[in-house]
C-alpha positions in Angstrom: -65.6 53.0 5.3 -67.3 53.6 8.2 -69.5 51.3 9.7 -72.1 53.5 9.8 -73.0 52.7 6.6 -75.7 49.6 6.9 -76.4 46.9 4.6 -79.0 44.6 4.7 -79.0 41.0 3.1 -82.3 39.2 2.4 -82.5 35.4 1.8 -85.6 34.7 0.2 -87.4 30.9 0.6 -87.6 28.8 -2.7 -89.2 26.1 -4.7 -87.4 23.1 -4.3 -86.3 20.9 -7.2 -88.9 18.5 -6.2 -91.7 20.7 -6.8 -92.0 21.7 -2.9 -93.9 25.0 -2.6 -91.4 26.2 0.2 -88.0 24.8 0.4 -86.0 24.7 3.9 -82.2 25.3 3.5 -80.2 22.6 5.5 -77.2 24.9 5.8 -76.5 28.5 5.7 -76.4 30.4 2.2 -73.0 30.3 1.2 -73.2 33.0 -1.3 -74.7 35.8 1.6 -71.6 34.3 3.7 -69.4 35.9 1.6 -71.0 39.1 0.9 -70.9 39.2 4.4 -67.6 38.4 5.1 -66.3 41.3 2.6 -68.6 43.9 3.8 -67.3 43.6 7.3 -63.8 43.3 6.6 -64.4 46.7 5.1 -66.0 48.1 8.2 -69.0 48.0 6.5 -72.1 47.4 8.9 -74.7 44.6 7.8 -77.7 42.3 8.9 -78.8 39.1 7.5 -82.5 38.1 7.5 -83.1 34.6 6.1 -86.7 34.1 5.1 -86.3 30.4 5.2 -86.4 30.8 9.3 -89.9 32.0 8.7 -89.9 35.4 8.5 -93.0 37.0 6.7 -92.9 40.0 4.2 -94.5 42.3 7.4 -91.3 41.1 9.4 -88.9 41.6 6.7 -90.4 45.4 6.5 -90.1 45.8 10.4 -86.5 44.9 10.0 -86.3 47.5 7.3 -88.2 50.1 9.3 -85.6 49.4 12.6 -82.8 48.7 10.7 -83.0 51.9 8.6 -80.2 49.9 6.0 -79.0 52.4 3.3 -78.6 49.5 1.0 -81.1 46.2 0.7 -79.5 43.1 -1.0 -81.4 40.3 -2.0 -80.2 37.4 -3.7 -82.8 35.1 -6.2 -83.0 32.1 -7.7 -84.4 31.4 -10.7 -86.9 28.9 -9.6 -88.0 31.7 -6.8 -87.6 34.7 -9.2 -91.3 35.2 -8.5 -91.2 35.7 -4.8 -87.8 38.2 -5.3 -89.6 40.2 -7.8 -92.8 40.7 -5.3 -90.8 41.4 -2.6 -89.0 44.0 -4.2 -92.1 45.7 -5.0 -93.4 45.2 -1.4 -90.1 47.0 -0.4 -90.3 49.9 -2.8 -93.6 50.2 -2.0 -93.1 50.9 1.5 -89.4 52.7 1.4 -87.1 54.6 -0.6 -83.3 52.4 -0.1 -81.8 51.2 -2.8 -82.1 47.9 -3.9 -79.4 45.3 -5.3 -80.4 41.8 -6.7 -77.9 39.4 -7.3 -77.7 35.5 -7.3 -77.9 33.2 -10.2 -81.1 34.4 -11.7 -79.7 38.0 -11.9 -76.7 36.4 -13.8 -78.4 34.3 -15.9 -80.9 37.2 -17.2 -78.3 40.4 -16.6 -80.1 43.8 -17.4 -83.5 42.0 -18.1 -83.6 41.7 -14.3 -83.5 45.7 -13.9 -86.4 45.7 -16.2 -88.7 43.4 -14.9 -87.8 44.7 -11.1 -87.9 47.9 -9.3 -84.2 46.9 -8.5 -81.9 49.9 -8.6 -78.8 48.0 -9.0 -77.9 44.2 -10.6 -74.8 42.4 -9.8 -73.9 39.9 -12.4 -71.4 36.8 -11.3 -69.4 36.7 -8.2 -70.6 39.9 -6.1 -68.0 40.5 -3.2 -66.0 42.8 -4.7 -68.7 44.3 -6.9 -70.6 45.0 -3.8 -68.1 47.0 -1.6 -67.5 49.0 -5.0 -70.4 49.9 -5.2 -71.3 51.0 -1.2 -67.7 52.8 -1.8 -69.2 54.8 -4.9 -72.8 55.4 -3.2 -70.7 56.8 0.1 -68.6 58.9 -2.1 -71.8 60.5 -4.2 -73.7 61.1 -0.8 -70.4 62.8 0.6 -70.1 64.8 -2.7 -73.8 66.1 -2.4 -73.5 66.8 1.2 -70.4 68.7 0.6 -72.4 71.0 -2.0 -75.1 71.3 0.0 -77.8 68.7 -1.3 -79.3 66.2 0.8 -80.4 62.8 -0.5 -82.5 60.9 1.8 -82.6 57.5 0.5 -78.6 57.6 0.9 -78.6 59.1 4.6 -76.4 57.7 6.9 
C-alpha cells in the first residue's frame, strides 16, 4: 500500500453524560488511535482532526480542502449522532470524497446509519482490519479503472 493514499479521521465533540452541550475529552480517542496505528502500519497516510480541540465546521472543511484525503472517516457516539450527521451533510455538500462512519452509534443501528446519512460506508464493530481492507479495495478499484482508461475523481491519488 502506498502512503500516497490519504485518510482523514474526524473526532466530533459530543454531549456529556451530564447534559452539557459540548464535552471536552480528557484523554485521546482510543478508537481513532487504534485505527491510525493500523493505517500507519500499512503505509497509509493519515491525519486526525479532533473537533474537541475547538475546530469549527469551516476549519474542518479547510483541512479537507488542503489535505485532499482519499477517504474521510468519522467516529460517532449515539449521544452526538446529530452532529455527525450534520457534519457528513456539510462535507458532502462541499466535497466528493467517500465518507466512512463508525463508532458505537454505527455499530448499534447498523445499516440504518447509511439510510439516515450521506455516508458511503459504515464500519460495524471493531474497525481496524476492516478499514485497511476497505482502503485496499478502493485502491484496487482505482487501479483497475485507471488501467481500462476510466478515471474516478473521488478516488484520485
